[in-house]
C-alpha positions in Angstrom: -12.4 -38.8 -31.6 -15.2 -36.4 -32.4 -14.3 -34.1 -30.0 -10.9 -34.2 -30.8 -11.7 -33.0 -33.9 -14.1 -30.4 -33.3 -11.6 -28.9 -30.4 -9.6 -26.6 -32.4 -12.3 -25.5 -34.7 -14.7 -24.7 -31.3 -11.1 -22.4 -30.6 -11.2 -20.8 -33.8 -14.6 -19.7 -33.2 -14.4 -18.4 -29.9 -11.6 -16.1 -31.3 -14.1 -14.7 -34.2 -17.2 -14.8 -32.3 -16.2 -14.2 -28.5 -19.8 -13.2 -27.6 -20.5 -17.6 -28.1 -20.9 -19.5 -24.9 -17.4 -20.0 -23.4 -18.6 -23.6 -22.7 -20.0 -25.1 -25.8 -19.0 -22.3 -28.4 -22.4 -22.5 -30.0 -25.1 -20.4 -28.7 -25.1 -17.1 -27.4 -25.4 -16.4 -23.8 -27.7 -14.1 -22.0 -26.3 -10.3 -21.7 -23.6 -10.1 -19.5 -23.1 -14.0 -19.1 -20.5 -16.5 -20.3 -22.9 -19.4 -20.7 -25.6 -19.9 -22.5 -28.8 -21.3 -21.3 -28.7 -24.6 -22.1 -25.2 -24.8 -20.6 -26.3 -23.1 -17.6 -28.6 -26.0 -17.2 -26.7 -28.9 -18.4 -23.3 -28.4 -16.7 -22.7 -30.6 -13.8 -23.2 -28.6 -10.6 -22.4 -30.3 -7.4 -24.5 -28.4 -4.9 -21.8 -29.3 -2.4 -22.4 -25.7 -0.6 -25.8 -26.9 0.6 -24.2 -29.5 3.1 -21.5 -29.0 5.4 -19.7 -32.5 5.0 -19.7 -33.1 1.4 -17.2 -34.9 -1.1 -15.0 -31.8 -1.3 -14.5 -31.4 2.5 -14.4 -35.0 3.2 -10.7 -34.9 1.0 -9.2 -33.1 3.5 -10.6 -34.7 6.5 -7.5 -35.5 9.2 -5.1 -32.8 7.1 -6.8 -29.5 7.2 -9.6 -28.4 9.7 -12.3 -27.0 7.3 -15.2 -24.7 8.5 -16.6 -25.6 4.9 -15.7 -26.2 1.4 -17.5 -26.8 -2.0 -17.0 -26.4 -5.7 -19.7 -25.3 -8.5 -18.9 -27.7 -11.0 -17.6 -31.6 -11.1 -14.8 -31.4 -13.7 -14.7 -34.3 -16.2 -12.2 -34.8 -18.6 -13.3 -33.9 -22.3 -16.2 -32.4 -20.7 -17.4 -28.6 -21.0 -16.5 -27.3 -17.8 -12.4 -28.3 -18.6 -13.4 -26.4 -21.8 -14.3 -23.4 -19.4 -11.0 -23.8 -17.0 -9.0 -24.0 -20.4 -10.5 -20.9 -22.1 -10.2 -19.0 -19.0 -6.6 -20.2 -17.6 -5.1 -20.1 -21.2 -6.9 -18.2 -24.2 -7.7 -15.2 -21.9 -11.3 -15.0 -21.2 -10.8 -13.4 -17.9 -14.4 -12.8 -18.1 -15.2 -16.6 -17.3 -13.4 -16.3 -13.9 -15.3 -13.3 -12.8 -18.6 -14.1 -13.9 -18.3 -17.4 -12.4 -17.6 -16.5 -9.4 -20.4 -13.8 -9.1 -22.2 -16.8 -10.0 -21.2 -18.6 -7.2 -20.6 -16.1 -4.9 -24.4 -15.8 -4.8 -24.8 -19.1 -4.2 -22.4 -19.2 -1.4 -24.2 -16.1 0.3 -27.3 -17.9 0.7 -25.5 -21.0 2.1 -25.5 -21.2 5.9 -21.6 -22.9 6.0 -20.4 -19.8 4.3 -21.9 -17.3 6.3 -18.9 -16.2 8.7 -16.3 -15.5 5.8 -14.7 -12.4 6.7 -11.7 -12.3 3.8 -11.4 -14.0 0.1 -7.9 -15.0 -0.3 -6.9 -16.3 -4.2 -4.1 -19.1 -4.6 -1.3 -17.2 -6.1 0.6 -17.6 -9.0 4.4 -17.0 -9.2 5.0 -13.4 -10.5 6.5 -15.0 -13.4 3.9 -16.9 -14.4 1.3 -14.3 -13.9 3.2 -12.1 -15.8 3.5 -14.2 -18.6 -0.2 -15.2 -18.7 -1.2 -11.4 -17.8 -3.2 -12.2 -15.1 -4.1 -14.7 -11.9 -7.3 -16.8 -12.7 -8.0 -17.4 -9.2 -8.0 -13.7 -8.3 -10.6 -12.9 -11.1 -12.6 -15.6 -9.4 -12.0 -14.2 -5.8 -13.3 -10.8 -7.3 -16.6 -11.9 -8.5 -17.1 -13.9 -5.4 -16.5 -10.5 -3.4 -18.9 -8.6 -5.5 -21.9 -10.9 -4.8 -20.9 -12.6 -1.3 -20.1 -8.7 0.2 -17.4 -9.9 1.5 -13.6 -8.2 0.7 -10.7 -10.0 -1.0 -7.2 -9.4 -0.8 -4.7 -10.0 -3.5 -1.6 -10.6 -2.0 -2.6 -12.3 1.3 -0.7 -15.5 0.0 2.6 -15.0 -2.2 4.0 -17.9 -4.2 7.4 -17.6 -3.2 9.1 -20.5 -5.6 8.8 -21.2 -9.4 7.0 -24.6 -9.5 6.7 -26.9 -12.7 2.8 -27.4 -13.8 0.6 -29.8 -11.4 -0.9 -31.4 -14.7 -0.2 -34.9 -15.1 1.4 -35.1 -11.6 0.5 -38.0 -9.0 -0.7 -36.8 -5.7 2.6 -37.4 -4.2 4.4 -35.3 -6.5 2.1 -32.7 -6.4 2.7 -32.5 -2.5 6.6 -32.4 -3.1 5.7 -29.5 -5.7 4.2 -27.4 -3.7 5.9 -28.0 -0.2 6.5 -25.0 1.8 5.8 -22.8 -1.6 3.4 -20.6 -0.2 3.6 -17.9 2.3 1.7 -14.9 3.9 2.0 -11.7 2.3 -0.2 -9.9 4.7 -0.5 -11.5 8.4 -2.1 -8.8 10.1 -5.0 -8.7 7.5 -5.3 -12.4 7.6 -4.5 -12.4 11.5 -7.6 -14.1 13.3 -10.3 -13.9 10.3 -12.3 -16.3 8.7 -10.9 -17.2 5.5 -12.3 -18.3 2.0 -9.2 -19.8 -0.3 -10.1 -19.8 -3.5 -8.9 -21.5 -6.7 -9.9 -22.7 -10.3 -9.9 -26.6 -10.1 -9.3 -28.7 -7.3 -7.6 -32.2 -8.0 -5.7 -33.7 -5.3 -6.0 -30.8 -3.3 -2.1 -30.7 -2.9 -2.0 -26.8 -3.6 -4.9 -26.2 -1.4 -3.3 -28.2 1.2 0.4 -26.1 0.9 -1.9 -22.6 1.0 -3.8 -24.1 3.8 -0.5 -25.0 6.3 0.6 -20.9 5.9 -2.8 -19.5 6.7 -3.6 -21.8 9.8 -0.3 -21.0 11.1 -1.2 -17.3 11.9 -3.1 -17.6 15.4 -7.0 -17.7 15.3 -7.7 -17.7 11.8 -10.3 -20.3 10.5 -10.2 -21.5 6.7 -12.6 -22.5 4.2 -12.1 -23.3 0.6 -14.2 -22.7 -2.7 -13.3 -23.8 -6.5 -14.8 -23.4 -9.6 -14.7 -27.1 -10.2 -13.7 -30.3 -8.4 -12.5 -33.6 -10.6 -12.3 -36.9 -9.4 -9.7 -38.0 -7.0 
């Protein structure tokens, strides 16, 4: 109850004082960062990138042949990671996507499981939704990852061919049906035969990533890894 009462106040503080931490709206983060030192220490990191087989990759066993997969944080409903993602997607905080992408990219660069990545591709939004929001949050994350991993990224590697309802509050079965055959290859020549890192903000059931993977892996010789800022409980 207290959290619900504080949430609107924290959102107002974020608008009035944009230099406050994007996770807690209380402390000022270090220069050029979006998260204060306390949240950097307390946010629930997964460290999945340190293991080839981990709870992220396990969700795709038997469905998608992943080279590697990882998420930066655990997503807990009502927690600070949820606040981060909400501000990134709905409050215009583009800097969250870019800066957390850089942060995670520095970690993935040191992981042996992500060494072979050749191209980063974000999960696309439908053009109408991207126009309304003003940006694609996954593209911002991809740009940040690219900068610190030293790997190029491709904005139109995938395209979203159909406008679908939000995945929020849908069951896994409903999510799968909602995105079935929605994604298409945008530039086959640049993806063909490469090790692709597919990027999104949050992995919940994996239905969206599944649908993107299906399109990408139809290209001969293409290998696939995945990375998200957060992973929610299955």
